[in-house]
Every structure is written in C-alpha cells, then in structure tokens.
C-alpha positions in Angstrom: 0.1 -0.1 0.2 1.4 3.0 -1.1 2.0 6.3 1.7 -0.2 8.6 -1.0 -2.9 6.2 -1.1 -2.7 6.1 3.6 -2.9 9.3 3.2 -6.1 10.2 1.0 -7.8 7.1 2.5 -7.3 8.8 6.6 -8.3 12.1 5.0 -11.2 11.0 3.3 -12.2 8.8 6.4 -11.9 12.2 8.2 -13.2 14.6 5.8 -16.5 12.3 4.4 -16.3 14.5 1.7 -14.9 13.9 -1.7 -14.3 17.5 -2.9 -12.7 18.8 0.3 -10.3 15.8 0.6 -9.0 17.1 -3.0 -8.7 20.7 -1.9 -7.2 19.1 1.5 -4.4 17.4 -0.2 -4.6 19.1 -3.6 -5.2 16.4 -6.0 -8.2 16.3 -8.1 -11.4 14.0 -7.0 -11.1 12.0 -9.4 -7.4 10.7 -8.2 -9.0 10.1 -4.7 -12.0 7.8 -6.2 -9.0 6.3 -8.0 -7.3 5.5 -5.0 -10.1 4.4 -3.1 -11.1 1.8 -5.7 -7.9 0.6 -5.7 -7.8 0.0 -2.0 -11.1 -1.5 -1.8 -10.1 -3.4 -4.6 -6.7 -5.1 -2.6 -8.5 -5.5 0.5 -11.4 -7.0 -1.1 -14.1 -5.0 0.4 -15.7 -1.7 0.2 -14.6 0.8 2.6 -17.2 3.7 2.3 -20.6 3.7 1.4 -21.4 6.6 -1.3 -24.2 8.1 -2.5 -25.4 11.2 -4.4 -25.1 13.2 -0.9 -23.4 11.2 1.4 -20.3 9.4 2.3 -19.8 6.9 5.5 -17.4 4.7 6.5 -18.1 1.3 6.8 -17.6 -1.5 9.6 -14.2 -2.3 7.5 -13.7 1.0 6.8 -13.8 2.5 10.2 -11.5 -0.4 11.4 -9.1 0.0 8.7 -9.2 3.7 9.9 -8.9 2.9 13.9 -5.7 0.2 12.6 -3.6 2.8 10.5 -4.4 6.3 11.5 -1.9 5.7 14.7 0.5 3.9 12.5 1.1 6.5 9.7 1.1 9.2 12.5 4.4 7.5 13.8 5.8 7.2 10.4 5.8 10.6 10.2 6.8 11.4 13.4 9.9 9.6 12.7 10.4 10.7 9.1 10.3 14.5 10.4 12.3 14.0 13.3 14.9 12.5 11.1 14.9 15.2 9.2 15.2 17.8 12.1 18.0 15.6 13.2 19.6 15.9 9.6 19.6 19.7 9.8 21.2 19.7 13.4 17.5 20.9 15.1 17.6 24.5 12.6 15.9 24.6 9.1 12.9 26.9 8.6 10.2 26.7 10.7 7.2 28.1 8.3 4.3 30.2 10.8 1.2 30.9 8.9 -0.7 34.0 10.3 -3.9 36.3 8.4 -3.6 40.0 8.7 -1.2 42.9 10.0 -1.9 42.6 13.7 -1.3 38.8 14.2 1.7 39.4 12.2 3.1 41.9 14.6 2.9 39.1 17.2 3.9 36.4 15.3 7.3 38.3 14.5 7.4 39.3 18.3 7.3 35.6 19.4 10.1 34.7 16.4 12.3 37.1 18.0 12.0 35.3 21.6 12.7 32.0 19.7 15.4 33.2 17.5 17.2 34.4 20.9 16.7 30.4 22.2 17.0 28.4 18.9 20.2 30.2 16.9 20.6 27.3 14.6 16.6 27.4 13.8 14.9 30.5 11.6 11.4 31.7 11.2 9.7 32.5 8.0 6.6 34.7 8.5 4.1 33.8 5.8 0.7 36.2 5.6 -2.0 33.6 4.4 -5.4 34.0 2.8 -8.0 34.2 4.9 -9.9 30.9 3.2 -6.6 29.0 2.4 -5.0 28.7 5.5 -5.8 25.9 7.1 -5.9 24.0 3.6 -2.3 24.9 3.3 -1.2 23.8 6.7 -2.4 20.4 6.0 -0.9 20.1 2.5 2.4 20.8 4.0 3.0 24.5 2.6 3.3 26.1 6.2 4.3 24.3 9.7 2.6 26.2 11.9 -0.5 28.4 12.1 -1.9 31.3 14.4 -5.4 31.2 14.0 -8.8 30.4 15.7 -9.9 27.7 14.6 -9.4 24.2 17.1 -8.1 20.7 15.7 -11.4 20.1 13.8 -9.5 17.6 12.1 -7.7 14.0 12.5 -4.1 14.6 12.9 -4.0 17.8 13.9 -2.5 19.7 17.1 -3.3 22.4 18.8 -1.4 24.9 21.8 -3.3 25.8 24.6 -5.4 29.1 24.1 -2.8 31.9 23.5 -5.2 35.0 24.3 -8.9 35.4 23.6 -10.1 38.5 22.4 -13.9 40.3 22.5 -15.6 39.6 18.7 -16.9 43.1 16.8 -19.2 42.8 14.2 -17.6 45.1 10.8 -20.4 47.3 9.1 -20.8 49.5 6.9 -20.3 53.1 8.2 -24.0 54.2 6.7 -25.6 50.4 8.0 -28.1 51.3 10.7 -25.7 49.0 13.2 -23.2 51.7 13.1 -25.4 53.7 14.7 -25.5 51.2 18.2 -23.2 50.9 21.1 -23.8 47.0 20.3 -25.4 44.2 18.8 -26.2 40.7 19.6 -26.1 37.5 17.2 -29.8 37.3 17.0 -29.6 40.5 15.2 -27.6 38.5 12.3 -31.1 38.0 11.0 -31.5 41.6 10.0 -28.8 42.0 7.9 -26.5 39.9 5.1 -23.1 37.9 6.5 -20.5 37.3 4.0 -19.0 34.3 4.0 -15.1 33.8 3.7 -14.3 31.8 0.2 -13.5 27.8 0.5 -13.7 28.1 4.3 -15.1 24.3 5.4 -18.6 24.7 7.5 -17.1 23.5 10.5 -14.3 26.6 10.2 -17.5 29.1 8.8 -19.8 28.1 12.4 -17.1 29.0 14.7 -17.5 32.8 13.7 -21.2 32.5 12.0 -23.9 30.3 13.1 -26.6 29.0 10.9 -28.9 30.4 13.1 -29.3 32.9 15.6 -30.3 32.1 19.4 -33.5 32.6 18.5 -33.9 30.2 15.9 -33.5 32.6 12.7 -31.8 32.0 9.6 -28.9 33.6 8.7 -28.6 35.1 4.8 -25.0 34.9 3.1 -24.0 37.2 1.1 -20.8 37.5 -1.3 -18.0 35.4 -0.4 -14.1 36.7 -0.1 -10.8 35.4 0.0 -8.8 38.0 1.9 -9.4 40.7 4.9 -9.3 43.3 2.3 -11.6 41.9 0.0 -13.8 41.1 3.1 -13.1 45.3 4.1 -14.4 46.5 0.8 -17.5 44.5 0.4 -18.3 45.5 3.5 -17.6 49.3 3.3 -19.6 49.3 0.1 -22.6 47.6 1.9 -22.5 44.2 0.5 -22.8 42.8 3.8 -21.3 42.4 7.8 -18.8 39.8 9.4 -17.8 39.5 12.6 -13.7 39.8 13.4 -11.8 40.0 16.6 -11.9 43.6 18.6 -7.9 44.2 17.1 -9.4 44.9 13.5 -10.6 48.5 15.0 -7.2 49.5 15.7 -5.3 47.3 12.3 -7.8 47.8 9.9 -9.5 51.4 10.7 -11.0 52.5 7.2 -13.4 55.4 6.8 -16.6 53.6 5.4 -15.9 50.8 8.0 -17.7 50.6 11.6 -16.8 48.2 14.3 -19.9 47.4 16.8 -19.2 45.3 19.8 -21.2 41.8 19.8 -22.7 41.1 23.4 -23.5 37.6 23.3 -20.8 36.0 20.9 -18.1 33.9 21.8 -14.7 35.2 22.2 -12.1 34.4 19.2 -9.3 32.3 21.0 -6.3 32.2 19.5 -3.9 29.3 19.1 -1.5 27.4 17.2 -2.1 24.7 15.1 0.3 22.4 13.3 0.2 18.5 11.9 1.0 15.9 14.6 2.9 13.8 12.4 5.2 16.9 11.7 5.6 17.8 15.5 9.6 18.6 16.3 12.1 20.4 19.4 11.7 23.1 16.9 8.0 23.6 17.1 7.6 23.3 20.1 10.3 25.5 21.0 7.8 28.1 18.7 5.0 26.9 21.0 6.9 27.7 24.2 8.0 30.8 22.8 4.5 31.6 22.2 3.1 31.3 25.5 5.9 33.0 27.2 5.4 36.4 25.0 1.7 36.4 26.1 2.1 36.1 29.9 0.3 38.5 31.9 -0.9 40.0 28.3 -4.8 39.7 27.8 -4.6 40.8 24.4 -1.3 41.1 23.2 -2.3 43.1 19.5 -3.8 45.7 21.3 -1.2 46.4 23.9 
C-alpha cells in the first residue's frame, strides 16, 4: 500500500467528502476516487458507502482507519524527527498568519524563539483568509496562528494563547453603525459575508447558521482576504464578525466596528500537523506562551 494512498484514505475518512479531501491534499477528486477504488479492490470489500449526498465509512473502513491512523502518524513523526536531526535542530519553521496585527505578534514570538534557538529560523507567511488551514494540511506551512481549534484528525493545537472580544464589521452607513452594541439575533436582520473555500465547521465558529432565537442567517458575497472582506463591508454588501484588534489595524472611513454582546470570544492558538511535531516547533509554541504571559490581548497592548 503506497503512502499517498494511505494519506488519501485517512483524509477522506476524516472529511467524508471527496471535494474537501481533494482540496486538502491538492489533488483532483478523480485522484481520490481512483485511490479509494484501488484500495477497496486490494482489501476485497467496500470501505465507504457513497451516494450523491453522503459519504460514510463502512464497518470495515472504520476498522482500517482505527488501525492505520496511529501507525501512519508514527511513521510521519519518525521522518520529521530524522529530518530535524539531519538539520541539527535548525532549518526554517514556516509560520502562517492572517492580517497585519497577527503578523506583528508572530514576529514578536519569532524574536524570542531566535534568541533561544540560534540554529533555527522563522519564516512568517501571510495567508489568504480561506486558504490557511488547507495550506497547513498540505504541508505548505508548518504551524498556523488562528482562532480555529484542531477540527481534523492528525492536527494538534496549543493551549489558547489569548482571547479577543468579537466585533461586527459593518458599513459606516449601516444602521448598526449607530448602535453601541449588537447581539447574535441581529444577524438575522442583515446579510453576513462568507469566507471563500472555508469548511463549514470553521465557518460556523464565527457565523452560526441560525441565531439563538432560531432565525436563519442570510449569507452574502464571499471573500478570500481581509482586504476583500473590508471592501465588501465598506460597500454595504454585507457584515462580518472579526476580532477586536481589527478596530486598530483595519481602520477605514467606510467601515465601523460594533461590539457583539453575546458572541463567543475569538480564542487564538497555534495549529500544526501532529505527524510533523519537532523540537523546533515545540520551541516556537513555548516562545508564544511566554510572550503572552500577563497580556490579556497582545494585539492591543
């Protein structure tokens, strides 16, 4: 069984969706189908029940996932440790972030990390709003600073580093701009933008499908970057919840920020692939934890 086929099987077992699996692995849906058929032929049994609307593991598929996943993670971890040893504990750690304020924090952590790990280097890479978790899964970045928890198998997360109150980005001409605060039920009275390509699980962390009172939330145009989102908001095309530091780093004359009284805070943490855990990565996580000690929100200090 080829390593790539194992990776495809485990990712599909996690996503239960051919399109999302293809996006995570940066291959075509046809390649996913081909690998699954090949594996099922070798096993001699169906691993997934597939309809036009549903993908589900069969009992044999579930057993294979449970048996393969730990062994696969051990192999990946062993390779990562060998690579790290070959580099003498150095090399470049690719850290993804989204937005200017978050980038400033990443560079602050990088300075602490470099002082402790002189053989290592940090490359801070700004990501598109909707691509970051995909790039992490695809091994294009090593670690990501974001507000989403580890929602997928094979991902690890740090403890929450710091939390931010949510605010709603609205057009300066929007009726909400004249209010001191809004509530989640108010989302049913407007149009909420949608991040492009973001998985439903991550999207729902910021925008629930319905308000606490049960009213559906209407979704508007999609966006891929923070600047695209702000341009749509300023033009009156929709609103979107963002962390409080946006008031400082994303100030625009056509956009207002209104506190959301009853929304969950944005909890910032680091995510990385469990199989790629190295001492260098652990050192970066420790540096981030040390940087935030005694600072409720380092982006607003």
